[in-house]
C-alpha positions as CSV (number, residue, x, y, z in Angstrom):
1,M,59.0,323.3,215.7
2,S,57.2,326.7,216.0
3,Y,59.7,328.7,213.9
4,S,60.4,326.7,210.7
5,A,62.7,327.4,207.7
6,H,59.7,328.4,205.7
7,H,59.0,331.2,208.3
8,A,62.6,332.3,208.0
9,E,62.3,332.6,204.2
10,L,59.1,334.5,204.5
11,D,60.7,337.0,206.9
12,V,63.6,337.7,204.6
13,T,61.3,338.1,201.7
14,Y,59.1,340.5,203.7
15,L,62.1,342.6,204.6
16,F,63.1,343.0,200.9
17,E,59.5,343.8,200.0
18,E,59.4,346.5,202.5
19,L,62.7,347.9,201.3
20,F,61.7,348.1,197.7
21,S,58.2,349.4,198.7
22,S,59.9,352.3,200.5
23,M,62.0,353.0,197.4
24,L,58.9,353.3,195.3
25,L,57.1,355.5,197.8
26,H,60.0,357.8,198.5
27,P,62.0,358.4,195.4
28,S,64.2,361.0,197.0
29,I,66.0,358.6,199.2
30,P,69.7,359.1,198.4
31,D,71.9,356.0,197.7
32,C,75.2,357.9,198.0
33,P,76.7,361.0,199.6
34,S,76.7,362.8,196.2
35,G,73.0,363.4,196.5
36,R,71.8,361.2,193.6
37,T,68.5,359.6,194.1
38,L,68.2,355.9,194.1
39,N,65.6,355.7,191.3
40,S,66.2,359.0,189.6
41,S,66.6,357.2,186.2
42,M,64.3,354.2,186.8
43,S,60.6,353.9,186.3
44,S,58.3,352.3,188.8
45,E,57.9,349.3,186.6
46,T,61.7,348.8,186.3
47,L,62.0,349.0,190.1
48,R,59.3,346.5,190.6
49,D,61.0,344.1,188.2
50,L,64.2,344.6,190.0
51,A,62.5,343.9,193.4
52,D,60.9,340.7,192.0
53,A,64.3,339.5,190.8
54,W,66.1,340.2,194.1
55,I,63.3,338.6,196.1
56,G,63.4,335.5,194.0
57,R,67.2,335.3,194.3
58,I,67.1,335.7,198.1
59,S,64.5,333.0,198.2
60,D,66.7,330.6,196.3
61,V,69.7,331.5,198.5
62,V,67.7,330.8,201.7
63,K,66.4,327.5,200.2
64,G,70.0,326.5,199.2
65,I,71.4,327.2,202.7
66,V,68.6,325.7,204.8
67,G,68.0,322.8,202.5
68,S,71.5,321.3,202.7
69,G,74.3,320.6,205.1
70,P,74.2,321.1,208.9
71,V,71.3,323.5,208.7
72,K,69.1,320.8,207.2
73,Y,69.9,318.4,209.9
74,M,69.2,321.0,212.6
75,V,65.8,321.9,211.2
76,N,64.8,318.2,210.9
77,W,66.2,317.6,214.4
78,G,63.9,320.3,215.7
79,R,60.9,318.8,213.9
80,M,61.5,315.3,215.1
81,Y,61.7,316.3,218.7
82,A,58.7,318.6,218.6
83,L,55.8,316.5,217.4
84,W,52.5,318.0,218.6
85,P,49.5,315.6,218.2
86,V,46.0,316.7,217.5
87,H,43.4,316.4,220.2
88,I,41.0,314.1,218.2
89,T,39.6,310.6,218.9
90,T,37.8,308.4,216.4
91,A,37.3,305.1,218.2
92,C,38.3,302.7,221.0
93,C,42.1,302.8,220.3
94,S,42.1,306.0,222.2
95,A,42.3,303.9,225.4
96,E,45.7,302.6,224.3
97,Y,46.8,306.1,223.2
98,G,45.8,307.4,226.7
99,A,47.8,304.7,228.4
100,M,50.8,305.5,226.2
101,M,50.7,309.2,227.2
102,C,51.0,308.2,230.9
103,P,54.3,308.5,232.8
104,R,55.0,304.8,232.6
105,L,56.0,305.0,228.9
106,D,56.9,308.7,228.8
107,P,56.5,309.4,225.1
108,E,58.1,312.9,225.5
109,R,61.5,311.3,225.5
110,F,60.8,310.4,221.9
111,G,59.8,313.9,221.0
112,L,56.0,313.5,221.3
113,Q,54.7,316.5,223.1
114,A,51.5,317.1,225.0
115,V,48.2,317.2,223.1
116,A,47.8,320.7,221.7
117,G,44.5,322.5,221.6
118,G,45.0,324.5,218.4
119,L,45.3,322.9,215.0
120,R,47.7,325.6,213.7
121,Q,50.4,324.4,216.0
122,C,49.8,320.6,215.6
123,D,51.8,318.6,213.0
124,L,50.9,315.0,214.0
125,L,47.5,313.3,213.5
126,I,47.1,309.9,215.1
127,V,44.0,308.1,213.7
128,E,42.8,306.0,216.7
129,G,40.8,303.2,215.3
130,T,37.6,303.1,213.3
131,V,36.8,305.9,210.9
132,T,33.2,306.3,209.7
133,K,32.3,308.0,206.4
134,K,30.7,310.8,208.3
135,M,33.8,311.3,210.5
136,A,36.1,311.1,207.5
137,K,35.0,314.5,206.3
138,R,35.9,316.1,209.6
139,L,39.2,314.3,209.7
140,K,40.0,315.8,206.2
141,V,39.2,319.3,207.4
142,I,41.4,318.8,210.5
143,Y,44.3,317.5,208.4
144,E,44.1,320.5,206.1
145,Q,44.2,322.9,209.0
146,M,47.3,321.4,210.5
147,A,50.7,323.1,210.2
148,K,53.1,321.9,207.5
149,P,55.0,319.7,207.4
150,R,52.3,317.3,208.9
151,Y,52.4,313.6,209.6
152,V,49.8,310.9,210.1
153,I,49.9,307.6,212.1
154,A,47.2,305.0,211.5
155,M,46.6,303.2,214.8
156,G,44.9,299.8,214.9
157,D,43.5,297.4,212.3
158,C,40.4,299.5,211.8
159,A,42.4,302.6,210.8
160,C,44.7,300.5,208.6
161,S,42.1,298.3,206.7
162,G,38.7,298.5,208.3
163,G,39.3,295.8,210.9
164,L,36.3,294.0,212.3
165,F,34.0,296.4,210.4
166,H,35.6,296.2,207.0
167,D,32.3,295.1,205.3
168,S,30.2,297.7,207.0
169,Y,28.3,300.3,204.8
170,S,29.5,303.2,207.0
171,I,33.2,302.5,207.6
172,V,36.2,303.8,205.7
173,N,38.5,300.9,205.1
174,D,41.5,302.8,203.7
175,V,42.4,305.9,205.7
176,H,45.2,306.6,203.2
177,A,42.4,307.5,200.7
178,I,41.6,310.5,202.8
179,F,45.2,311.7,203.4
180,P,48.7,310.2,203.1
181,V,49.7,308.0,206.0
182,D,53.3,307.9,207.2
183,V,53.3,305.0,209.7
184,Y,50.8,302.1,210.2
185,I,50.3,300.3,213.6
186,P,48.5,297.0,213.2
187,G,46.7,295.2,216.0
188,C,43.3,295.1,217.6
189,P,43.9,296.7,219.8
190,P,47.6,297.6,219.6
191,R,49.4,297.7,222.9
192,P,50.5,301.1,224.1
193,E,54.1,300.1,223.5
194,A,53.2,299.8,219.8
195,L,53.2,303.6,219.6
196,S,56.9,303.3,219.4
197,A,56.0,303.9,215.8
198,V,56.9,307.5,216.7
199,V,60.5,306.3,216.5
200,K,60.0,305.1,212.9
201,L,58.3,308.5,212.1
202,R,61.4,310.3,213.6
203,E,63.7,308.4,211.3
204,K,61.6,309.4,208.3
205,I,61.7,313.0,209.4
206,R,65.5,312.8,209.9
207,R,66.0,311.9,206.2
208,E,63.4,314.2,204.6
209,E,64.0,317.4,202.7
210,V,63.3,320.7,204.4
211,F,61.5,322.2,201.4
212,T,59.2,319.8,199.6
């Protein structure tokens, strides 16, 4: 979902910041036909305190409206049907992931979009198999650059628990130690149909809070 509730809150806050900034820069702006100035009897510090109070109140109102009722379900519906996976491959489970993305299984009907090139528009990281300690540092950087809210699917035994290489000196056995994992897919290798785990992720998104 490219335009989230967080962006809406920032837009409202920005408008009020601009409004009160103009009041501070132009004290002669009238607030009524009688010609009285808006801040004729207020200092700059008082106006700044008033601006902070109003901005905080508007932020609470936006959170209250978006975080409850039908708007909450609408926002979560947009998120669950607009999952953009990161273009990253760690190991051999990428073959099954590629097969899953083909027309035969058509993952787009579950809300899984095409692989995106920019991390700032991605919100789904699928760890495809074995993760080495050297690769774990890169995965952490990629995860931190993704858009929020972001989700992770661990695909295959190697991503879940180390798999065949669990006793290797260079393998990360627990991917959840790098970042939180939402859904695990066991198997070595898991079949392409096993990526129906996206459906389980959608159910989690449906129930989550908009502001966390």
